[in-house]
C-alpha positions as CSV (number, residue, x, y, z in Angstrom):
1,X,-3.4,74.8,-18.0
2,X,-2.7,78.4,-19.0
3,X,-4.4,77.7,-22.4
4,X,-7.5,76.3,-20.6
5,X,-7.8,79.3,-18.4
6,X,-7.6,81.7,-21.4
7,X,-10.1,79.7,-23.5
8,X,-13.3,81.8,-24.1
9,X,-16.4,80.2,-22.5
10,X,-18.8,78.3,-24.8
11,X,-21.5,81.0,-24.5
12,X,-19.2,83.7,-25.9
13,X,-18.1,81.4,-28.7
14,X,-21.8,80.8,-29.5
15,X,-23.0,84.4,-29.3
16,X,-19.9,86.4,-30.2
17,X,-21.2,87.7,-33.5
18,X,-24.5,88.7,-31.9
19,X,-22.7,90.6,-29.1
20,X,-20.5,92.4,-31.6
21,X,-23.6,93.5,-33.6
22,X,-25.3,94.7,-30.4
23,X,-22.2,96.7,-29.4
24,X,-22.0,98.1,-32.9
25,X,-25.7,99.1,-32.8
26,X,-25.2,101.0,-29.6
27,X,-22.1,102.7,-30.8
28,X,-23.5,103.8,-34.1
29,X,-26.7,105.0,-32.5
30,X,-24.8,107.1,-30.0
31,X,-23.3,109.2,-32.9
32,X,-26.6,111.0,-33.9
33,X,-27.7,111.0,-30.3
34,X,-24.5,112.8,-29.2
35,X,-24.8,115.3,-32.1
36,X,-28.5,115.9,-31.6
37,X,-29.0,116.0,-35.3
38,X,-28.0,114.5,-38.7
39,X,-26.0,116.5,-41.2
40,X,-27.5,117.9,-44.4
41,X,-24.9,117.7,-47.1
42,X,-25.0,119.3,-50.6
43,X,-25.7,115.8,-52.0
44,X,-28.9,115.6,-49.9
45,X,-30.0,119.0,-51.2
46,X,-29.1,118.1,-54.7
47,X,-30.2,114.5,-55.3
48,X,-30.7,112.3,-52.2
49,X,-34.3,113.4,-51.5
50,X,-35.1,113.6,-55.2
51,X,-33.8,110.0,-55.9
52,X,-35.9,108.7,-52.9
53,X,-38.9,110.5,-54.4
54,X,-38.2,108.9,-57.8
55,X,-37.9,105.5,-56.1
56,X,-41.5,105.9,-54.8
57,X,-42.9,107.9,-57.7
58,X,-41.0,107.7,-61.0
59,X,-40.8,111.1,-62.6
60,X,-39.6,110.5,-66.1
61,X,-42.6,112.2,-67.6
62,X,-42.3,115.2,-65.4
63,X,-38.6,116.1,-65.0
64,X,-35.5,116.1,-67.1
65,X,-32.1,116.4,-65.4
66,X,-33.8,117.7,-62.3
67,X,-30.7,116.9,-60.3
68,X,-28.3,116.8,-63.3
69,X,-27.3,113.3,-64.4
70,X,-27.3,112.2,-60.8
71,X,-31.1,112.0,-61.2
72,X,-30.6,108.7,-63.0
73,X,-28.6,106.9,-60.4
74,X,-30.0,103.7,-58.9
75,X,-32.6,105.3,-56.6
76,X,-33.9,102.7,-54.2
77,X,-31.3,103.0,-51.5
78,X,-32.3,106.7,-51.1
79,X,-35.9,105.8,-50.3
80,X,-35.4,105.5,-46.5
81,X,-33.9,109.1,-46.4
82,X,-36.8,110.4,-48.4
83,X,-39.5,108.7,-46.2
84,X,-37.8,110.0,-43.1
85,X,-37.6,113.5,-44.5
86,X,-41.2,113.8,-45.8
87,X,-42.4,112.1,-42.6
88,X,-41.1,114.9,-40.4
89,X,-38.8,112.6,-38.5
90,X,-36.4,114.4,-36.1
91,X,-32.7,114.5,-37.0
92,X,-31.8,112.2,-34.0
93,X,-34.4,109.6,-35.0
94,X,-33.5,109.7,-38.6
95,X,-29.8,109.3,-37.7
96,X,-30.6,106.3,-35.5
97,X,-32.6,104.6,-38.3
98,X,-29.9,105.1,-40.9
99,X,-27.2,104.0,-38.4
100,X,-29.1,100.7,-37.8
101,X,-29.4,100.1,-41.5
102,X,-25.6,100.2,-41.7
103,X,-25.4,97.2,-39.3
104,X,-25.8,94.9,-42.3
105,X,-22.0,95.6,-42.9
106,X,-21.0,94.4,-39.4
107,X,-21.3,90.5,-39.8
108,X,-19.2,90.2,-42.9
109,X,-16.4,92.3,-41.3
110,X,-16.5,90.0,-38.3
111,X,-16.5,86.9,-40.6
112,X,-13.4,88.3,-42.3
113,X,-11.8,88.9,-38.9
114,X,-12.6,85.3,-37.9
115,X,-10.9,83.9,-41.1
116,X,-7.7,85.8,-40.1
117,X,-8.0,85.2,-36.4
118,X,-9.8,81.8,-35.9
119,X,-8.7,81.0,-32.4
120,X,-11.1,80.5,-29.5
121,X,-9.2,82.2,-26.7
122,X,-10.2,85.4,-25.0
123,X,-7.4,87.2,-26.9
124,X,-8.7,86.0,-30.2
125,X,-12.3,87.2,-29.5
126,X,-11.0,90.6,-28.4
127,X,-8.8,90.9,-31.5
128,X,-11.8,90.1,-33.8
129,X,-13.9,92.7,-31.9
130,X,-11.1,95.2,-32.3
131,X,-10.9,94.5,-36.0
132,X,-14.6,95.4,-36.4
133,X,-14.1,98.5,-34.3
134,X,-11.2,99.6,-36.4
135,X,-13.1,99.0,-39.7
136,X,-15.9,101.3,-38.6
137,X,-13.9,104.0,-37.0
138,X,-11.7,105.0,-39.9
139,X,-12.1,108.6,-41.0
140,X,-14.0,107.9,-44.2
141,X,-16.4,105.4,-42.7
142,X,-17.0,107.3,-39.5
143,X,-17.9,110.4,-41.5
144,X,-20.9,108.6,-43.1
145,X,-22.8,108.2,-39.9
146,X,-23.7,111.9,-39.4
147,X,-25.1,112.5,-42.9
148,X,-27.5,111.0,-45.4
149,X,-24.8,109.3,-47.5
150,X,-25.6,105.7,-48.5
151,X,-22.2,104.8,-49.7
152,X,-21.7,102.2,-46.9
153,X,-25.1,100.6,-47.7
154,X,-24.1,100.4,-51.4
155,X,-20.8,98.8,-50.4
156,X,-22.3,96.3,-48.0
157,X,-23.0,93.6,-50.6
158,X,-19.4,93.9,-51.8
159,X,-18.2,93.4,-48.2
160,X,-20.5,90.3,-48.0
161,X,-19.1,89.1,-51.3
162,X,-15.5,89.5,-50.0
163,X,-16.3,87.7,-46.7
164,X,-18.0,84.8,-48.6
165,X,-15.0,84.5,-50.9
166,X,-12.7,84.0,-47.9
167,X,-15.1,82.0,-45.8
168,X,-14.2,78.5,-47.2
169,X,-10.8,79.1,-45.6
170,X,-12.4,79.3,-42.2
171,X,-12.3,76.0,-40.3
172,X,-15.5,76.9,-38.6
173,X,-17.5,77.5,-41.7
174,X,-21.0,75.8,-41.9
175,X,-20.9,72.4,-43.6
176,X,-23.5,73.5,-46.2
177,X,-21.3,76.3,-47.3
178,X,-19.1,74.4,-49.8
179,X,-16.5,76.2,-52.0
180,X,-18.9,76.3,-54.9
181,X,-21.8,77.7,-52.9
182,X,-19.5,80.3,-51.3
183,X,-18.2,81.5,-54.6
184,X,-21.8,81.5,-56.1
185,X,-23.0,83.7,-53.2
186,X,-19.9,85.9,-53.4
187,X,-20.6,86.5,-57.1
188,X,-24.3,87.3,-56.5
189,X,-23.4,89.8,-53.8
190,X,-20.7,91.3,-56.0
191,X,-23.3,91.8,-58.8
192,X,-25.7,93.4,-56.5
193,X,-23.1,95.8,-55.2
194,X,-22.3,97.0,-58.8
195,X,-26.1,97.4,-59.4
196,X,-26.3,99.6,-56.3
197,X,-23.3,101.7,-57.3
198,X,-21.4,101.3,-60.6
199,X,-18.2,102.6,-59.0
200,X,-18.0,99.3,-57.1
201,X,-17.2,97.5,-60.3
202,X,-13.4,98.1,-60.2
203,X,-13.3,96.4,-56.7
204,X,-15.8,93.6,-57.6
205,X,-13.7,92.5,-60.6
206,X,-10.9,91.7,-58.1
207,X,-12.9,89.0,-56.3
208,X,-12.1,86.3,-58.9
209,X,-8.5,86.6,-57.7
210,X,-9.7,85.4,-54.3
211,X,-11.8,82.6,-55.8
212,X,-8.7,81.3,-57.5
213,X,-6.9,80.9,-54.1
214,X,-9.1,77.9,-53.2
215,X,-7.6,74.5,-53.6
216,X,-8.4,72.3,-56.6
217,X,-7.2,71.4,-60.0
218,X,-6.9,74.1,-62.7
219,X,-10.1,72.8,-64.3
220,X,-12.0,73.0,-61.0
221,X,-10.8,76.6,-60.4
222,X,-11.7,77.6,-63.9
223,X,-15.2,76.2,-63.4
224,X,-15.6,78.1,-60.1
225,X,-14.3,81.3,-61.8
226,X,-16.8,80.9,-64.6
227,X,-19.7,80.1,-62.3
228,X,-18.9,82.9,-59.9
229,X,-18.8,85.3,-62.9
230,X,-22.2,84.1,-64.1
231,X,-23.6,84.5,-60.6
232,X,-22.3,88.1,-60.5
233,X,-24.2,88.8,-63.8
234,X,-27.3,87.3,-62.3
235,X,-27.0,89.3,-59.2
236,X,-26.6,92.5,-61.2
237,X,-29.5,91.8,-63.5
238,X,-31.9,90.9,-60.6
239,X,-31.0,94.0,-58.5
240,X,-30.7,96.5,-61.4
241,X,-33.1,95.0,-63.9
242,X,-36.3,97.0,-63.1
243,X,-34.4,100.4,-62.9
244,X,-32.4,99.5,-66.0
245,X,-35.6,98.7,-67.9
246,X,-37.1,102.0,-67.0
247,X,-34.0,103.8,-68.3
248,X,-34.1,101.8,-71.5
249,X,-37.7,102.6,-72.1
250,X,-37.2,106.3,-71.7
251,X,-33.7,106.8,-73.0
252,X,-32.7,103.7,-74.9
253,X,-29.8,103.2,-72.5
254,X,-30.1,101.0,-69.4
255,X,-27.2,102.7,-67.7
256,X,-28.0,106.2,-68.9
257,X,-26.2,108.6,-69.2
258,X,-23.0,106.4,-69.3
259,X,-21.7,105.1,-72.6
260,X,-24.7,106.4,-74.5
261,X,-22.9,106.4,-77.8
262,X,-22.5,102.6,-77.5
263,X,-26.3,102.2,-77.4
264,X,-27.0,104.5,-80.3
265,X,-26.5,101.8,-82.9
266,X,-28.9,99.5,-81.0
267,X,-31.5,102.3,-81.0
268,X,-31.1,102.8,-84.7
269,X,-31.4,99.1,-85.4
270,X,-34.6,99.0,-83.5
271,X,-35.9,102.0,-85.4
272,X,-36.5,104.5,-82.6
273,X,-34.9,107.7,-81.4
274,X,-35.1,109.5,-78.1
């Protein structure tokens, strides 16, 4: 009888994720509203606006090292900041828009919490909500919501990849999300996260350790591992391909300025120099 009383109502079990996202949206928007502004960091002055400008209007034929080597980072995540700035948007409005963009990280965190806390009682629902709150109120993460940093947006695909890697362990997973599909999607998101920010790579390469946790023979696990790795390559190529091609055309190095000496023999073989 006590368990029946503590069981969460059906509407909460059905709409729990939506309610968590709504509460997160309100909480994140209150940060710039309470501050009355959004912070301008050195990174914004140095390259945030410039990269957003590059995303809309490539400037390879006009500038060289305009923002040092940071001018050649993957630029497209900086486009919202650039448009908000050149559009004359107020600090509060810009902060709200950027905060709402960060909501894409909330569902995977909640999914991870549900894998760890799968119960249907009120206590379980509160613990999942608390897990999401704790994830977004750590010092490092919380400091991102009053500035133009896009580190959390760049990390969002990796969080999705991590959630999808664990999701087959969730008894409430959708039937269509088989282990193979979950690992394929996990790999795709991992590849996209590395395309967004190369420093995500050391974390992304740990995902195969989670893929290996799923049941199956050694051969089945090896196939999933290989397939997930191939999907990561595809995700990286799709997300980074256009920008990488532009860097190759102008510098002969698709990840310029990194590892430029490794691409020098290829440039020589093709008979061209920068």
